[in-house]
C-alpha positions in Angstrom: 20.8 27.4 12.8 18.9 24.9 10.6 20.5 21.5 10.3 20.3 19.6 7.1 18.5 16.2 7.4 20.9 13.3 7.2 21.0 11.1 4.2 19.5 7.6 4.9 22.3 6.1 2.9 24.9 7.7 5.1 24.0 5.2 7.8 22.2 7.8 10.0 18.7 6.7 10.7 15.8 9.0 11.5 15.0 9.6 15.1 13.4 6.8 17.0 10.5 9.0 18.2 7.0 8.4 16.8 6.5 11.9 15.5 3.1 13.7 15.5 1.3 11.1 13.3 2.8 8.2 15.4 1.7 9.9 18.7 -1.8 10.3 17.4 -2.0 6.7 16.2 -0.6 5.4 19.5 -3.1 7.5 21.5 -5.9 6.2 19.3 -4.7 2.6 19.7 -4.2 3.1 23.5 -7.7 4.5 23.9 -9.3 1.6 22.1 -7.2 -0.9 24.0 -7.9 0.7 27.4 -11.7 0.9 26.6 -11.8 -2.7 25.5 -9.9 -3.9 28.6 -12.0 -1.8 30.9 -15.2 -3.2 29.3 -14.0 -6.8 29.5 -12.8 -6.3 33.1 -16.2 -4.9 34.2 -18.0 -7.7 32.4 -15.7 -10.3 34.0 -16.1 -8.9 37.5 -19.9 -8.7 37.1 -20.1 -12.2 35.6 -17.8 -13.6 38.2 -19.8 -12.0 41.1 -23.0 -13.3 39.7 -21.6 -16.7 39.0 -20.2 -17.1 42.5 -23.4 -15.8 44.1 -25.4 -18.2 42.1 -23.1 -21.1 43.0 -23.2 -20.1 46.7 -26.9 -19.8 46.8 -27.3 -23.3 45.2 -24.9 -24.7 47.8 -26.9 -23.0 50.6 -30.0 -24.5 49.2 -28.5 -28.0 49.1 -27.3 -27.5 52.8 -30.9 -26.5 53.7 -32.2 -29.6 52.0 -29.9 -31.8 54.0 -30.8 -30.0 57.3 -34.5 -30.4 56.5 -34.0 -34.2 55.9 -32.2 -34.5 59.3 -35.1 -32.5 60.9 -37.6 -34.8 59.2 -35.8 -37.9 60.6 -35.9 -36.4 64.1 -39.6 -35.5 63.8 -40.4 -39.0 62.5 -38.4 -40.7 65.4 -39.9 -38.5 68.1 -43.4 -38.4 66.7 -43.5 -34.6 66.9 -41.6 -31.4 67.4 -41.7 -31.1 71.2 -39.5 -34.1 71.8 -37.6 -34.1 68.5 -33.8 -34.3 68.8 -32.5 -31.6 66.3 -28.8 -31.9 67.2 -28.0 -33.6 64.0 -29.7 -30.9 61.9 -27.9 -28.2 64.0 -24.5 -29.9 63.5 -25.1 -29.8 59.7 -26.0 -26.1 59.9 -23.0 -25.2 62.1 -20.7 -27.1 59.8 -22.0 -24.9 56.9 -21.5 -21.7 58.9 -25.2 -21.0 59.3 -27.7 -20.3 62.1 -30.6 -22.8 62.1 -34.2 -22.0 62.8 -36.9 -24.7 62.7 -40.6 -23.8 62.5 -43.6 -26.0 62.8 -46.6 -26.2 60.4 -48.1 -23.2 62.1 -45.0 -21.1 61.4 -44.1 -21.1 65.1 -40.4 -21.4 65.9 -39.6 -24.7 67.6 -35.9 -24.4 67.5 -33.7 -21.3 67.4 -30.2 -22.8 67.3 -30.1 -22.9 71.2 -33.0 -25.3 71.5 -35.5 -22.7 72.7 -39.1 -23.4 71.6 -40.5 -20.0 72.2 -40.8 -16.9 70.1 -41.9 -16.4 66.6 -40.2 -15.5 63.3 -40.5 -12.3 61.3 -42.6 -12.0 58.3 -39.9 -13.4 56.1 -39.5 -16.6 58.1 -36.3 -15.4 59.7 -35.8 -15.9 63.5 -37.1 -13.2 65.7 -35.3 -11.3 68.3 -37.1 -12.7 71.3 -35.9 -15.0 74.0 -34.1 -18.1 72.8 -32.8 -16.4 69.6 -29.2 -15.5 70.3 -27.4 -17.0 67.4 -24.6 -14.7 66.2 -25.1 -13.1 62.8 -28.7 -13.9 62.5 -30.4 -11.6 60.0 -27.1 -10.2 58.9 -26.5 -12.4 55.7 -28.2 -14.3 53.0 -30.4 -17.3 53.9 -32.0 -20.4 52.6 -35.2 -22.2 53.6 -36.9 -25.5 52.7 -40.0 -27.3 54.0 -39.7 -30.4 56.3 -41.7 -33.2 54.7 -42.6 -36.3 56.6 -44.6 -39.1 54.8 -45.5 -36.7 52.0 -46.9 -34.0 54.3 -45.2 -30.7 55.3 -44.8 -30.5 59.1 -42.7 -27.4 59.2 -39.7 -25.7 57.7 -36.0 -25.0 58.3 -34.3 -21.7 57.7 -30.6 -21.1 57.5 -29.0 -17.7 57.9 -25.4 -17.5 56.7 -22.9 -14.9 57.7 -22.5 -12.0 55.3 -18.8 -12.9 55.1 -19.5 -16.4 54.0 -18.0 -17.0 50.5 -16.4 -13.5 50.4 -13.0 -15.1 50.3 -13.7 -16.8 46.9 -15.0 -13.5 45.5 -11.9 -11.7 46.7 -9.7 -14.3 45.0 -11.7 -14.0 41.8 -11.5 -10.2 41.8 -7.8 -10.3 42.4 -7.2 -12.6 39.4 -9.5 -10.5 37.2 -7.7 -7.3 38.3 -4.3 -8.9 37.6 -5.4 -10.0 34.2 -6.7 -6.6 33.4 -3.4 -5.0 34.3 -1.6 -7.5 32.2 -4.0 -7.0 29.3 -3.5 -3.2 29.5 0.3 -3.6 29.5 0.2 -6.0 26.6 -2.3 -3.8 24.6 0.0 -0.8 25.1 3.0 -2.7 24.0 1.3 -4.0 20.9 -0.1 -0.6 20.2 3.4 0.9 20.4 4.8 -1.9 18.1 2.1 -1.5 15.5 2.4 2.3 15.6 6.1 2.0 15.0 5.6 -0.5 12.2 3.1 1.8 10.5 4.8 5.1 11.0 8.5 4.1 10.6 8.2 3.8 6.8 6.3 7.1 6.5 8.9 8.9 8.7 11.7 7.3 6.7 10.2 8.4 3.4 9.6 11.9 4.7 13.2 12.1 5.9 14.4 10.9 2.5 12.2 13.4 0.8 13.8 16.2 2.9 17.2 14.9 2.0 16.4 14.9 -1.7 15.0 18.4 -1.5 18.2 19.5 0.2 20.2 18.3 -2.8 21.2 14.8 -1.8 20.3 12.8 -5.0 21.7 9.6 -3.5 19.1 9.5 -0.7 16.8 6.5 -0.8 14.3 5.1 1.7 15.5 1.5 1.3 12.6 0.1 3.2 11.1 -3.4 3.2 7.6 -2.9 4.6 4.4 -5.0 4.0 1.5 -3.9 1.9 0.8 -0.4 0.8 3.6 1.1 2.9 6.1 -1.0 1.1 4.6 0.0 -2.2 4.9 3.6 -1.2 8.5 3.3 -0.2 9.4 1.4 -3.4 7.5 3.9 -5.6 9.3 6.8 -3.8 12.7 5.2 -4.4 11.8 4.6 -8.1 10.8 8.2 -8.4 14.1 9.3 -6.8 16.0 7.0 -9.2 14.1 8.6 -12.1 14.8 12.1 -10.8 18.5 11.2 -10.5 18.6 9.8 -14.0 16.7 12.8 -15.3 19.2 15.2 -13.7 22.1 13.2 -15.1 20.5 13.2 -18.5 20.0 17.0 -18.3 23.7 17.5 -17.4 24.7 15.2 -20.3 22.3 17.0 -22.6 23.7 20.4 -21.7 27.3 19.1 -22.2 26.4 17.5 -25.5 24.6 20.5 -26.8 27.5 22.7 -25.8 29.8 20.3 -27.6 27.7 20.0 -30.7 27.3 23.8 -31.0 30.9 24.5 -30.2 32.3 23.0 -33.4 30.3 24.8 -36.0 30.4 28.0 -34.0 34.2 27.9 -33.7 34.6 27.1 -37.4 32.2 29.9 -38.4 33.9 32.3 -36.0 37.4 31.4 -37.3 36.3 31.8 -40.9 34.7 35.1 -40.3 37.7 36.4 -38.4 40.0 35.4 -41.3 37.8 37.3 -43.8 37.6 40.3 -41.4 41.4 40.4 -40.9 42.1 39.9 -44.6 43.9 36.6 -44.2 41.8 35.0 -46.9 39.7 36.3 -49.8 35.9 36.1 -49.8 35.8 33.5 -52.5 32.7 31.5 -53.4 34.2 28.3 -52.0 35.1 30.0 -48.7 31.7 31.6 -48.3 30.0 28.3 -49.2 31.9 26.6 -46.5 30.9 29.2 -43.9 27.3 28.9 -45.2 27.4 25.1 -44.6 28.6 25.6 -41.1 25.7 28.0 -40.5 23.2 25.5 -42.0 24.6 22.8 -39.8 24.2 25.0 -36.7 20.6 25.7 -37.7 20.0 22.0 -38.3 21.3 21.2 -34.8 19.0 23.8 -33.3 16.0 22.6 -35.2 16.8 19.0 -34.1 17.0 20.1 -30.5 13.6 21.8 -30.8 12.1 18.6 -32.3 13.6 16.6 -29.4 12.1 19.0 -26.9 8.7 18.7 -28.6 8.9 14.9 -28.8 9.7 14.7 -25.0 6.5 16.6 -24.3 4.5 14.7 -26.9 2.7 12.6 -24.3 1.0 15.8 -23.0 0.1 17.2 -26.5 -1.0 14.1 -28.4 -4.3 14.5 -30.3 -5.4 10.9 -30.5 -7.7 9.4 -33.1 -8.1 6.1 -34.9 -5.6 6.2 -37.8 -5.1 3.8 -40.7 -1.4 2.9 -40.2 -1.1 1.4 -43.7 -2.4 4.6 -45.4 -0.3 6.8 -43.1 2.8 4.9 -43.9 2.1 5.2 -47.6 1.7 8.9 -47.2 5.0 9.3 -45.3 6.9 7.3 -48.0 5.4 9.4 -50.7 6.4 12.6 -49.0 10.1 11.4 -48.5 10.4 9.5 -51.8 12.0 12.4 -53.6 14.6 12.7 -50.8 15.3 8.9 -51.0 15.6 8.9 -54.8 17.9 11.9 -54.7 20.2 9.9 -52.4 20.3 7.2 -55.1 18.1 4.7 -53.3 15.5 2.4 -54.7 12.3 2.5 -52.7 9.9 -0.4 -52.3 6.7 -0.6 -50.2 4.9 -3.7 -49.0 1.5 -2.5 -47.7 -0.2 -4.5 -45.0 -3.9 -5.0 -44.3 -6.1 -2.1 -45.0 -7.4 -0.6 -42.8 -4.9 -1.2 -40.0 -6.3 0.9 -37.2 -4.1 2.3 -34.4 -5.0 5.0 -31.9 -2.5 7.7 -32.6 -1.7 11.4 -33.4 -1.4 11.3 -37.2 0.9 14.3 -37.3 3.3 12.9 -34.7 3.3 9.4 -36.2 4.0 10.9 -39.6 6.9 12.8 -38.1 8.4 9.7 -36.6 8.1 7.8 -39.9 9.6 10.7 -41.8 12.6 10.8 -39.4 13.2 7.1 -39.9 13.2 7.6 -43.7 15.4 10.6 -43.6 17.9 8.8 -41.4 17.9 6.0 -44.0 18.5 8.4 -46.8 21.4 10.0 -44.9 23.3 6.8 -44.1 22.7 4.5 -47.1 24.9 4.3 -50.2 23.7 5.2 -53.7 22.2 2.0 -55.2 21.0 0.6 -51.9 17.3 -0.4 -51.6 14.9 0.7 -48.9 11.9 -1.5 -48.2 9.0 -0.2 -46.1 6.7 -3.0 -44.9 3.4 -2.7 -42.9 2.1 -5.8 -41.1 0.0 -6.8 -38.1 -0.3 -9.3 -35.3 -3.4 -9.9 -33.3 -2.4 -7.2 -30.8 0.1 -5.0 -32.6 0.6 -3.0 -35.8 4.1 -3.0 -37.3 6.0 -0.8 -39.7 9.4 -2.0 -40.8 12.0 0.1 -42.6 14.8 -2.1 -43.9 17.7 -1.1 -46.1 20.7 -2.8 -47.7 23.1 -0.2 -46.5 26.4 -0.6 -44.6 24.6 -1.5 -41.4 25.3 -0.5 -37.8 28.2 -2.0 -35.7 27.0 -4.3 -33.0 28.5 -2.2 -30.2 26.5 0.8 -31.4 23.1 -0.8 -31.8 22.1 -0.4 -28.1 22.7 3.4 -28.4 21.2 4.3 -31.7 18.1 5.8 -30.0 20.0 7.7 -27.4 19.9 11.4 -27.6 22.9 13.1 -29.2 24.5 9.7 -29.8 26.6 9.8 -33.0 28.1 6.5 -34.2 30.7 6.2 -36.9 28.3 6.5 -39.8 26.5 9.4 -38.1 29.7 11.3 -37.7 30.6 10.6 -41.3 27.2 11.7 -42.6 27.1 14.9 -40.5 24.1 13.8 -38.4 23.3 15.4 -35.1 22.3 12.2 -33.2 18.8 13.5 -32.5 16.6 12.2 -35.2 16.2 8.6 -33.9 15.9 9.9 -30.3 12.8 11.9 -31.5 11.4 8.7 -33.1 11.8 6.8 -29.8 10.1 9.6 -27.8 7.2 9.8 -30.2 6.6 6.1 -30.4 6.9 5.6 -26.7 4.4 8.4 -26.2 1.9 6.3 -28.2 2.5 3.3 -26.0 4.6 1.5 -28.6 8.2 0.5 -29.1 11.0 0.9 -31.7 13.9 -1.4 -32.2 16.9 -1.6 -34.5 18.7 -4.7 -35.9 21.6 -5.0 -38.2 23.2 -8.2 -39.6 27.0 -8.8 -39.8 26.9 -8.5 -43.6 25.3 -5.1 -43.5 21.7 -3.8 -43.8 19.6 -2.2 -41.1 16.0 -2.9 -40.0 14.1 -0.4 -37.9 10.8 -1.8 -36.5 7.9 0.3 -35.0 5.3 -1.5 -32.9 2.0 0.1 -32.0 -1.0 -1.3 -30.1 -3.9 -2.0 -32.5 -7.3 -0.3 -32.1 -10.7 -1.7 -32.8 -11.8 -1.0 -36.3 -14.3 1.8 -36.7 -14.1 2.8 -40.4 -16.1 6.0 -40.0 -13.5 7.4 -37.6 -10.3 6.3 -39.4 -7.8 9.0 -40.4 -6.1 7.6 -43.5 -3.5 10.2 -44.0 -2.5 13.8 -43.3 -4.4 15.2 -46.2 -7.6 13.6 -45.1 -7.1 14.8 -41.6 -6.6 18.3 -42.7 
């Protein structure tokens, strides 16, 4: 049986395991760490071995020099090798753990650690194996030799042969420390790799878990992660998307409820009137039929407005952008709606701004937005009121302001005038559907602009459209809808 993933907001966290991605990352980090530690360990061991060997050889050479100096003193005192007392030289050699061999200028062994003066050395200057050469370990380890110099002349040489085990204790200690450091470095590298892998994959695992919870229908699921860098950006972007999705779903539910509510009233009135006519409770008078006709027209108007709203919401995907002269476009929109405004008993004034006033826009959609604003004004103003349409510009924006001297909008309703299906007091009195201004907002937002509403305490309403300005290129400007066509 498949279990639903837990919601991160329910307090249940995702599994502490790394997951496939985490395991691969940890394996990669571990391989790199182990390879690095192995390389450094080998380098340290080789370097330590060579360093200790070099230091030991230098020490042996210094010992050989001291032994040669003692042998030279003995030679100088005795006047030659046959009667020379080499006990001091031998003591220095024994103290250094070496076997001493002394040769004369003819490369003949005159002393072989036991005092024998017979036999000869091998071709490398090492003691031979003949009589008188019974020092232990001779020929079994590294050696050092140096000439014996008396009064500036070489009278022979001394050769020291050290045991192969000499100095091995220091190397063993060094290797032990290097091995211990390598083990510690491997453990630390693996621990750091595990920590870094968890830090990298935990946000991804959490986002994936949240995504599964959202897909399963939990719209409250959020990642709620504070992570550094791009992973934090990913988590925050995902949560923002989840918020937008939740708001969109709520808006759809509200839209469905509002549409059902808006359609229910005219449909119920129309159905009741038709049933009365069918059952003979009332006569089919002109007044009664006109009332039913008005209900049908209202129903059609609501359906048309909903269609406009759906088109406006998808306008960002269907805009055909070009450089448009906003001043000319505003004049064309006012001219088209002027008859409607004057029929409502309104006085229309236009205050044109700089021409051309270029904006990058879809002329048809922008004309539709301006037309909706003017129709909204005509619907809610009183006969005798004045409507003033002003076009102006700032260094970065182009503005269109539609101001009227009508009854105004209550302060508590101003924040909602551009909400879909919002019907304030004057909208309900005027029979509006609460969609026209929502269409305006969607269209202007699709163009990268903003629309705001303001109303003073003494009445009057001011709607302001703001659009980004475009660089002026007169040959490409679209002055109005007729020119575009």
